[in-house]
C-alpha positions as CSV (number, residue, x, y, z in Angstrom):
1,M,57.6,56.8,149.0
2,E,59.3,58.0,152.2
3,N,60.0,54.4,153.1
4,K,61.6,53.9,149.7
5,I,63.8,57.0,150.2
6,E,64.9,55.6,153.6
7,R,65.7,52.3,152.0
8,I,67.9,53.9,149.4
9,K,69.7,55.8,152.2
10,Q,70.2,52.5,154.1
11,G,71.4,50.8,150.9
12,I,74.0,53.4,150.4
13,R,75.0,53.3,154.1
14,E,75.7,49.6,153.7
15,R,78.3,50.4,151.0
16,I,79.5,53.9,152.1
17,I,80.5,54.4,155.7
18,G,80.0,57.8,157.1
19,N,79.1,60.6,154.7
20,E,75.5,60.9,156.0
21,A,75.2,64.5,154.9
22,T,76.7,63.8,151.5
23,I,74.2,60.9,150.9
24,D,71.3,63.2,151.7
25,L,72.6,65.9,149.3
26,V,73.2,63.5,146.5
27,L,69.6,62.2,146.8
28,A,68.3,65.8,146.9
29,G,70.2,66.4,143.7
30,L,68.8,63.3,142.1
31,F,65.1,64.1,143.0
32,A,65.6,67.8,142.1
33,G,66.5,66.8,138.6
34,G,70.0,68.2,138.8
35,H,73.5,66.9,138.6
36,I,76.3,66.6,141.1
37,L,80.0,67.5,141.0
38,L,82.0,65.5,143.5
39,E,85.4,67.0,144.2
40,D,87.7,64.9,146.4
41,M,90.8,62.8,146.7
42,P,91.0,59.4,145.0
43,G,89.8,56.4,147.0
44,T,87.1,58.2,149.0
45,G,84.2,56.3,147.5
46,K,83.0,58.6,144.8
47,T,82.7,55.9,142.1
48,L,81.1,53.5,144.6
49,M,78.5,56.1,145.6
50,A,77.4,56.4,141.9
51,K,77.4,52.7,141.2
52,T,75.5,51.9,144.4
53,L,72.8,54.5,143.7
54,A,72.3,53.2,140.1
55,S,71.8,49.7,141.5
56,L,69.4,50.8,144.1
57,I,67.1,52.6,141.6
58,D,67.5,49.9,139.0
59,A,68.9,52.4,136.5
60,E,71.4,51.6,133.7
61,F,74.9,52.8,134.8
62,S,77.6,54.1,132.6
63,R,81.1,55.1,133.6
64,I,83.1,57.5,131.3
65,Q,86.8,57.8,132.1
66,F,87.7,61.3,130.9
67,T,91.2,61.6,129.4
68,P,92.9,64.2,127.2
69,D,92.4,62.2,124.1
70,L,88.7,61.6,124.6
71,L,86.5,63.0,121.8
72,P,83.0,64.3,122.0
73,S,81.8,61.4,119.8
74,D,83.2,59.0,122.4
75,I,80.6,60.3,124.8
76,T,77.6,61.0,122.7
77,G,77.9,58.5,119.9
78,I,78.6,58.6,116.2
79,H,77.0,57.8,112.8
80,Y,79.1,55.2,111.0
81,Y,78.9,53.8,107.5
82,Q,77.7,50.2,106.9
83,P,79.2,48.8,103.7
84,A,76.7,45.9,103.6
85,T,73.7,48.2,103.4
86,G,75.3,51.3,102.0
87,E,73.7,53.4,104.7
88,F,74.8,55.2,107.9
89,A,73.7,53.9,111.3
90,F,73.9,55.5,114.7
91,R,76.0,53.9,117.5
92,R,75.0,55.3,120.8
93,G,77.6,56.5,123.2
94,P,77.9,55.9,127.0
95,V,75.8,59.0,127.7
96,F,72.7,56.9,126.9
97,A,72.2,55.6,130.4
98,G,70.3,56.5,133.5
99,I,73.2,57.4,135.8
100,I,76.4,58.6,134.3
101,L,79.7,58.7,136.2
102,A,81.9,61.3,134.5
103,D,85.1,60.3,136.2
104,E,87.9,62.9,136.4
105,I,85.9,65.2,134.1
106,N,88.6,67.9,134.2
107,R,91.1,65.6,132.5
108,A,89.3,66.0,129.1
109,T,89.7,69.0,126.9
110,P,87.1,71.8,126.9
111,R,85.8,70.6,123.5
112,T,85.0,67.2,125.0
113,Q,83.6,68.6,128.3
114,S,81.2,70.7,126.2
115,A,79.7,67.5,124.8
116,L,77.8,67.2,128.1
117,L,76.3,70.7,128.0
118,E,73.2,69.8,125.9
119,C,72.9,66.5,127.6
120,M,72.8,67.9,131.2
121,E,70.5,70.9,130.5
122,E,68.1,69.5,127.8
123,H,68.4,65.8,128.4
124,Q,69.0,65.2,124.7
125,V,71.8,64.7,122.2
126,T,72.1,66.2,118.8
127,I,74.3,64.3,116.3
128,D,74.6,65.9,112.9
129,T,71.0,66.7,112.1
130,D,69.4,64.1,114.4
131,T,68.3,64.7,118.0
132,F,68.0,61.8,120.4
133,A,66.2,61.9,123.8
134,L,68.2,60.6,126.8
135,S,67.0,58.3,129.6
136,D,64.5,59.6,132.2
137,P,65.8,59.9,134.8
138,F,69.1,61.2,133.6
139,F,71.6,61.9,136.3
140,V,75.3,62.9,136.0
141,I,77.8,62.5,138.9
142,A,81.1,64.0,137.8
143,T,84.3,63.7,139.8
144,Q,87.5,65.6,139.9
145,N,90.7,65.6,142.0
146,P,91.1,69.0,143.8
147,V,94.9,68.7,144.2
148,E,96.4,67.1,141.1
149,T,96.4,69.6,138.3
150,A,98.9,68.1,135.8
151,G,97.2,67.3,132.6
152,T,93.9,68.8,133.6
153,F,91.6,71.4,132.1
154,K,89.6,73.6,134.5
155,L,85.9,73.4,133.9
156,P,84.5,76.5,132.3
157,E,81.8,78.5,134.0
158,A,79.2,77.2,131.5
159,S,80.0,73.6,132.5
160,L,80.0,74.4,136.3
161,D,76.6,76.1,136.0
162,R,75.1,72.8,134.8
163,F,75.7,71.2,138.2
164,A,73.1,71.7,140.8
165,M,75.6,71.1,143.6
166,K,79.3,70.7,144.2
167,L,80.0,68.3,147.0
168,S,82.9,66.4,148.6
169,M,83.0,63.2,150.6
170,A,83.2,63.8,154.3
171,D,86.3,63.1,156.4
172,I,86.0,59.8,158.2
173,T,87.3,58.9,161.7
174,A,89.8,56.2,162.4
175,E,87.1,54.0,163.7
176,E,85.1,54.4,160.5
177,E,88.1,53.5,158.5
178,V,88.6,50.3,160.5
179,M,84.9,49.6,159.7
180,I,85.7,49.9,156.0
181,L,88.5,47.4,156.3
182,D,86.3,45.0,158.2
183,R,83.4,45.4,155.7
184,Y,85.5,44.9,152.6
185,E,87.8,42.2,153.8
186,G,87.6,39.1,151.6
187,E,85.5,38.7,148.5
188,A,84.1,41.7,146.7
189,K,80.6,42.6,147.9
190,P,77.8,42.3,145.3
191,M,75.8,45.4,144.4
192,P,72.6,45.8,146.4
193,A,69.2,44.8,144.9
194,P,67.0,47.6,143.6
195,V,64.6,49.2,146.2
196,M,63.1,51.7,143.9
197,S,62.3,51.8,140.2
198,T,63.0,54.5,137.7
199,E,59.3,55.1,137.6
200,D,59.4,55.8,141.3
201,V,62.2,58.3,140.7
202,R,60.1,60.1,138.1
203,N,57.2,60.2,140.5
204,L,59.3,61.6,143.3
205,R,60.6,64.3,141.0
206,K,57.0,65.3,140.4
207,A,56.4,65.2,144.2
208,V,59.1,67.8,144.7
209,D,56.7,70.3,143.0
210,D,54.2,69.7,145.8
211,V,56.7,70.8,148.5
212,Y,55.6,74.3,149.6
213,I,58.0,77.3,149.5
214,A,56.5,80.6,150.7
215,P,56.7,83.6,148.4
216,C,59.0,85.4,151.0
217,L,61.5,82.5,150.7
218,K,61.5,82.7,146.9
219,R,62.4,86.4,147.3
220,Y,65.0,85.4,149.9
221,I,66.7,83.1,147.3
222,V,66.6,85.9,144.7
223,D,68.1,88.4,147.2
224,I,70.9,86.0,148.0
225,C,71.8,85.6,144.3
226,Q,71.4,89.3,143.6
227,T,73.6,90.2,146.6
228,S,76.3,87.7,145.5
229,G,76.9,89.8,142.4
230,K,77.4,93.0,144.5
231,T,79.8,91.5,147.1
232,P,83.4,92.6,147.1
233,G,85.7,90.0,145.7
234,I,83.0,88.5,143.5
235,L,83.2,89.5,139.8
236,S,80.0,87.7,138.7
237,G,77.3,86.5,141.0
238,A,74.9,83.6,140.9
239,S,72.6,83.5,137.8
240,P,68.8,83.0,137.6
241,R,69.6,79.3,136.8
242,A,71.4,79.1,140.1
243,A,68.4,80.6,141.9
244,L,66.1,78.0,140.3
245,S,68.5,75.2,141.2
246,L,68.7,76.3,144.8
247,M,64.9,76.4,145.1
248,R,64.5,73.0,143.5
249,C,67.3,71.4,145.6
250,A,65.8,72.9,148.8
251,K,62.4,71.4,148.0
252,A,63.9,68.0,147.2
253,Y,66.0,68.1,150.4
254,V,62.9,68.9,152.4
255,M,61.0,66.0,150.7
256,C,63.7,63.5,151.5
257,A,63.6,64.6,155.1
258,G,59.8,63.9,155.2
259,R,58.8,67.5,155.6
260,E,56.2,69.5,153.7
261,F,57.6,73.0,153.4
262,V,60.9,74.8,153.0
263,T,62.4,76.9,155.8
264,P,65.1,79.7,155.7
265,E,67.5,77.2,157.4
266,D,67.1,74.8,154.5
267,I,68.1,77.6,152.1
268,K,71.0,78.8,154.2
269,Y,72.3,75.2,154.5
270,L,72.1,74.4,150.8
271,A,73.3,77.8,149.4
272,P,77.0,77.1,149.7
273,F,76.6,73.8,147.9
274,C,74.4,75.2,145.1
275,L,76.0,78.6,144.6
276,A,79.7,78.6,145.5
277,H,80.9,76.8,142.3
278,R,78.8,79.2,140.2
279,I,80.3,82.5,141.2
280,I,83.3,84.0,139.5
281,L,85.9,85.6,141.8
282,K,88.0,88.6,141.1
283,S,91.5,87.6,140.0
284,E,93.2,89.3,142.9
285,I,91.5,87.1,145.5
286,G,90.8,84.0,143.4
287,R,93.6,82.1,145.0
288,Q,93.1,83.4,148.5
289,S,89.4,83.0,149.1
290,D,87.1,80.0,149.4
291,P,83.9,80.6,147.4
292,K,81.9,78.9,150.1
293,D,83.2,81.5,152.6
294,L,82.1,84.3,150.3
295,I,78.6,82.8,150.0
296,A,78.5,82.5,153.8
297,H,79.4,86.2,153.9
298,V,76.6,86.9,151.5
299,L,74.2,85.1,153.7
300,T,75.1,87.3,156.6
301,N,74.2,90.4,154.6
302,V,70.8,89.2,153.4
303,T,67.8,89.7,155.8
304,V,66.2,86.4,156.7
305,P,62.4,86.4,156.3
306,T,60.4,86.3,159.5
307,E,57.0,85.8,157.9
308,D,55.1,82.5,158.3
309,W,56.7,80.2,155.7
310,S,54.6,77.1,156.6
311,R,51.8,76.0,154.2
């Protein structure tokens, strides 16, 4: 499986130049069974990342363009009347796919944004009195523009808490941008062939459970989340769901790196990506502080375990 993970990374590198760390984190989110929020400027490769990943794991891809007039039923599906039979039938919405790109998710109203809550947490959709299971794997990559706010609706805390990690595309050098121009000069490049099946993805998600995390590191994660709620400037700290997500992402990240156990450095590295979007800042500093900086401050105030954390 390690070879297949490396082939996925290589397949993404052939389409996305730079962003090595982002690629590793997106794959960790996929195998952790979580979802990813990508916040960055337009034209940085967010959509291409999602489409390439879907092609490489042979998953059905669905792109939902979020707009203010989008309705929940436009995402989940709807029962419609068939005059020929005199019965109602169900038309599935675009959420019935393996990898969902929720493009510019903050442009939809909160009512429509909430249509994804059940999907992302329980991997199912309830329409009227009927419940439908979603694809396995089911992976959402949502995007939003961090600068343009006209006609947007800020994601509520309940929606943000559904995302395992909040990431951004890395800055690229002038040389890397020239490589992009060279690579995409001429005809459009076809999507890469699959290097992994959806069954492989399910097996790798199970393999994440086998990655060892020492009891002292579980307590370390809990201490980080507990301390976040007691830190000046933070109104509400990371929840137990956030702690579970951090643990799961750390184990998946370690698996993708070909290692067998989690270290404190893995947790410290992933904590800002897994926790910063989940904390609620006090209003007087909300516009002045970066949540990632506050999580970094939390990490400095939590004792790092010195016990043997290997298996």
